[in-house]
Each structure stands twice: as C-alpha cells, then as structure tokens.
N, C-alpha and C positions, 0 to 999 in steps of 0.2 A: 724098543721104545723110540718114537720119532724125536730128532733133535729139536729142541726148543731154542729160538732166538733169544739172546740175552737182550734185556731191556737196558739199553744204553742212553735212553732218554734222560733229560734232566731230573725225571721223577723216579728213575730206576735205581735200586740199590747196587746192582752190579757196577754201575757207572761210578759209584762212590769208592768201591773196592779197587776198580782198575786205575782210577786217577790217583787214589792213595798209593798204590804201587808205583805208578809212573812218576809221581811226585817225589816219592821217597828215592827213587833211582836217580832222579835229577839232583836232589840234594846230595847224595853221595858223590855224583860226578862233579858237582859245583865245589864240594869240600875238597876233592882231590885237585881240582883246577887251581883254587885259591891257594892251597897249601903247597902246590908244586911249582908255582910260578914265582920267579925272583924278579921284583921290580928293579932291584939294583943292577943285575946283569942282563935282564931281558930274556933270560932263558928258562927252560923247564927243567925240574929236578924232583926226585922223591923227597918228601918232607922228612923230618926227624922221626916222627911217630905215624907212619901212613895208616896203621890199623885204626887210629882214632877217626880217620876220614870215613871210615865204615860204621864203626860202633857208635859214635855220637849221633850221626844222622838217623841210624837205625833206631835209636832210642827216643829221639825227639820228633823226627818228622812223621811217622805213622800216626801216632795218637792226635797230633795237632791237625794233620791234613784230614784225618777221618772225622774229627769233630767239625772242622770248618765245612767240609763237603756235605756232611750229614745236615747241617744247618741250611745250607744252600738247597739241598733236596727238599726239606721240610718247607722252605719258602716257595719253591717251585710247585709243590703239591697243594699248598695254601692258595697259591695264585691261580691254579687250574680250578680248584673248587670254587673260588670266588667268580671267575669267569663263567663257570657252569651255573652258578646261582643267578648271576646277572642275566643270563641268556635263556633260562629255563623257566617254564611256568611251574610254580611249586605243587599245584594240584595234579596236573596231568602228565608233567614230565615231558611235555612237548616244548618246542621253542616258544618263547614269548612273543608277542607281536613285533616288538622292536627288533629282536634278533632275526626273526623270520623275514621281516621286511628287508633288513640290511643284507642278509645272505642272498635273497633273490635278486636284489638290486645289483649286488656285486657280480652274480652270475650273468645277468643280462647285460651289465656293462662289458664284461669280458667277451661275451658272445657277439655283442655289437661291433667290437674291434676286429673280428675275424671276417675274412672274406666270405666263407661259407658258414651261415648260420645253421645250427643243428636243430633249432625249434624246441617246443615243448608246451606245456600247459600249466596254467594256474586254476586250481579249483577252490572254491569257497563253499564250505559245508555248514549247514545249520541244523541242529537237532529239532525236529518237529514237535510242537506243543510242549516244549520243555517246561514252561511255566505251570502246566498241570502236574508235572512230576514234583516240582518243589512245593506246590500248593497241597498236593494230595498225600505226599509221603515225607515232607520235610526236607530241609536243605542238606542234611547229612546224607540222606539216601539220594538226593539229587547230584551231590558231589560224587557219589559212587557211580551213578549213571554217567557222568561226565568222564570219569576215568575209564569206564567200560568202553564208552565210545572211542576215546582217544587210543586206548590199547588196540581196539578193533581196526581203527584207521591205519595205525602204525604196522599192524600185523599184515595188512593188506597191500602194502607198497614196497617198492624196493629199498635197499640200504641207501642208496644215493639220493632218494627223494626227500624232500623236506616237509615236515608236518609241524604246524604251529597252531597254538590257540590265540585267535585274534581278539577274543573277548567274549565273556559270557558263555554262550553255548555254540559259539561260531569258531570253526577251524579253517585253516588254509592248508592246502597241499600243493606243492610245486613239483612238477614232473619234468625234469630236464631230458632233452634229447629223446623225446617221444612224438611220434606223428599223431595227428588228430584221431585216427581210428584206434590206435592203441591207448591213447589218453582217455577216450570214451569208455573203453573196456575196463580200464583201471577204475574210473569213476564209478561205473556200474557195479564192479566187484566190491568196492567199499560199500556202496548203498546196500547191496544184498547182504553183506557180511554184518553190517550193523543191524539190518532187519532180523537176521538169524540169532543175534546175540542174545543171550539169556539173562533178563533182568527180572528178578522176582523179589521185590521188597515184601518183607513179612510173609514170605512164602507164596505170594500172589503173583503170578506172572504178568508183566506189563510190558507190552511191545514197545520197542523203540524204533525210530525211523529217522532218516535224514533227507533233507533236500539238497541237491548239488548243483551249483552253477559253475561254469568253467569257460575259460577263454584260451584257446590255443594260438600259437604264433609259430611262424617259420621265417621270420625276418626280424629286423632290429625292433624291439619293444621296450616299454618302460613298465615298472611295477604299477604305477598309478593307472595307466591305461589298461592293463590286464586286470587289475583289481576292480576297476570301475565296470568293465564289461562282464566279468565273472559275477560281480554282485547283482548286476541287472538280470543275469540269466537265473541266478538264484531266486530272486523274487518272482521271476517268471514260472519257475519251477514250483514255488509255493502257491501262486495263484492258480496254477494248473492242477492242484490236488495234493501237492506234498509227496514225499517218498518217491522222488523221481529225479532224474539227471537232465540237465539242460546245458549244452556246450555249444559255443559258436566260435568260429575262427575270428581272431583279433585282426581286423583289416587296417593296417597301418602303412603309411607310406614307407618305401624302402629307404 
C-alpha cells in the first residue's frame, strides 16, 4: 500500500496531534527548567519532586492544547470555505467573474515582470441561443444546461487552466503558457465537446453549442486588452454563424 503524506496544513488533523505532542513535550521541559533553576544561587539542580514535572504537564497540557488547536483548525477550515464561497460561482462551481479576473491579472502581472514571457490565451465563450433554452424548457433546465456546459469546459482543459463564469451564459477560460496553435486546438476541443454533450430535457434531445472568441499573447498584456479583443472575436464568431472558434493574436507593444 503506497505511503500517503500526512496533511500537516492548518486544516489537517495530523497537525493537531503533532503540535499537541510537541507542545506537551515543551511543557514538560519548561516545568523541569523552572523547577530546577535556583534564582538565589544561579545554578541548576533537580527539584524536590521531579516526577511532578512530568505528571502535571501530561495531565494538563494534552487536553488543553488539543482543544485549542482543534478550534484553530476549525477556524482555518471555515476561513477556507468562506474564501471558496467568495470566489466560486454557486451554480456552476466555476470561478466567479471577480476571482477569475483577479487571478488572470495576477498571472499577467507576474509574467510581465519576467524577461522571457511564456505567452498564453484568453477565451470568451457564450452559449448559442441560450434564451431559447430558458424560454422553451424553463429556468431550472436552463440551469442544468449551464452546469453541463461548465462541466464540459472544465473537463476539456488542463488542471492549471482557469475557468470562470463571467455572467449569464458567458464563460472565460485562461490558458497560461500555450502558443497560439495549441490554444486554438484547446478552443476547438471545448467547442466540439459542448456540441457532443447530451442535453435531453423531458427526454427530448436538444443540441447545445458555443461560440468562442479568443486572444493570444506572447508579450506583456493586460486582462482588459485581452478581454476586449476576445470579446470582439466572440461577436465575430456569432455573426459568422455561431458554433465556431475565432482567435486572434493580441498585438500589443512590447
């Protein structure tokens, strides 16, 4: 059976046990140090009852430390859950617009400070004729279609890629460290996967499709510029008949 790493993060229970043991040992050593040092003579000596330096800390320290550390763990878990709620779209479990934008901007800022830029792409995706889904099947099934598209997008990209719901039926995908050719292949893979996804409200198959606009970059860029150009290409894809990909290099000054 493969050895599993202990979760020593602030949310891991092994961390509570380990720190409880370490803290108890520290209390025992501190008790010996306090009991053994003579402030009158400035020398070290064994206390009158050295066994108490072990028994008393072992009785008091473990339950107290375990209680306090468990409470800190619960606070850490609650904090992580709050961060997740604040950054995640509740319906699709994608990043919300604010978190998506902040993460992309952070990446672009770090890349802009490097001498060698790695490049990448920003895709903006929109579900074609989504209003007809809501009008024809109701908003509950419309929400189901949104979740299906979101899950399909996430299954079509790498773990390091970012997927966000920008609003309504519009999604964003950020592809770091990809050249324009591979970014185009990823965009086409997403489009084809959504087209192949099975959406059958009330047992009646209803095809879904997306239009994709994208902007690639190989030098310093900003989220605002990439989004503006990707959004323009998205509308071009829609005007050209929908269910297609339109990507353009983001021509910015070095």
